[in-house]
N, C-alpha and C positions, 0 to 999 in steps of 0.2 A: 355627670350623670350618665349612666350606661343607657344608651338610647335604642329603643326598638320602635317600630311604627305605632303601636297602640299602648305600650306600657314600658316601664323601666326594666332593664335586665336584672336589676337587683330584686325587683318585685317577683319576677319569674323564679329566681333562685329561692326567695323566701317561701313561695307557694310550694315549689317542688320539695324543698327540704322539710316542710311541714307534713308532707304525705308519708304515711308509714312505709309504703313500698319503695320509696325513692330516697330515703334518708341517707343511704350509703353509696349512692351512685356518685362517682367522681365528677366534679365540675371544674372545668378550666374556663376562667373568664378571659375573654380576648377582646378588650375594649380599645378605643383610641385614647381614653382618659388616663392621665397620670396624676389625677387629683388624689391627695392623701385620704380625703373623706371617702371616696369611692373604693379605694383599696382596703381601708380598714373595715368599711361596711361589708364588702364582699367576703372578706375572711370571717367576720363576725357572724355572717349568715351561713357559713359552711362551705365557702369556695375552697377547693383544694389547691388551686394555683391561679395567679393573676399575671397574665402576660400581655404587655402592651402591644397592640397590633401595629406593625410597621405600615407606613403609608405606601412605600415602594412595593409594587406587586411581586417582584422577584424575591425581595426580602421576606415578604409575607409567606410565599410558598416555602422558603427555607425554614421559617419559624414553624409552619404547619408540619413539615417533615420532622423537625426536631420534637415537636409535641407527640407526633405519632410514634417516633422511636422511643421516647420516654415512657409513654403509657402502654405500649405493646411489648417492649423488650426489656427496658431497664427497671421499670417499677415492679416491685414485688407485691402481688395482689394477695389480699386476705380472702381465702376461700371460705365459704360458709361451712359451719360445722353441723353435722347431723348426729347428735348424741342419742 
């Protein structure tokens, strides 16, 4: 289970994806869990990526840099159309 202090991270994803203004916001799930159930549920709720959080701080920082590189440089964004 993706743990947050007061609710599940998957519940947060479910609520945000249901909101009409946030349906297309990219979501990267960064949990400690490698449970198949959590992975499948995250993707079924609309997660764009599921990256297991490293325990080691230096590796965590490296993963964070790679995520930033991917979403800000490598990923091709779909811009809104104004027809």
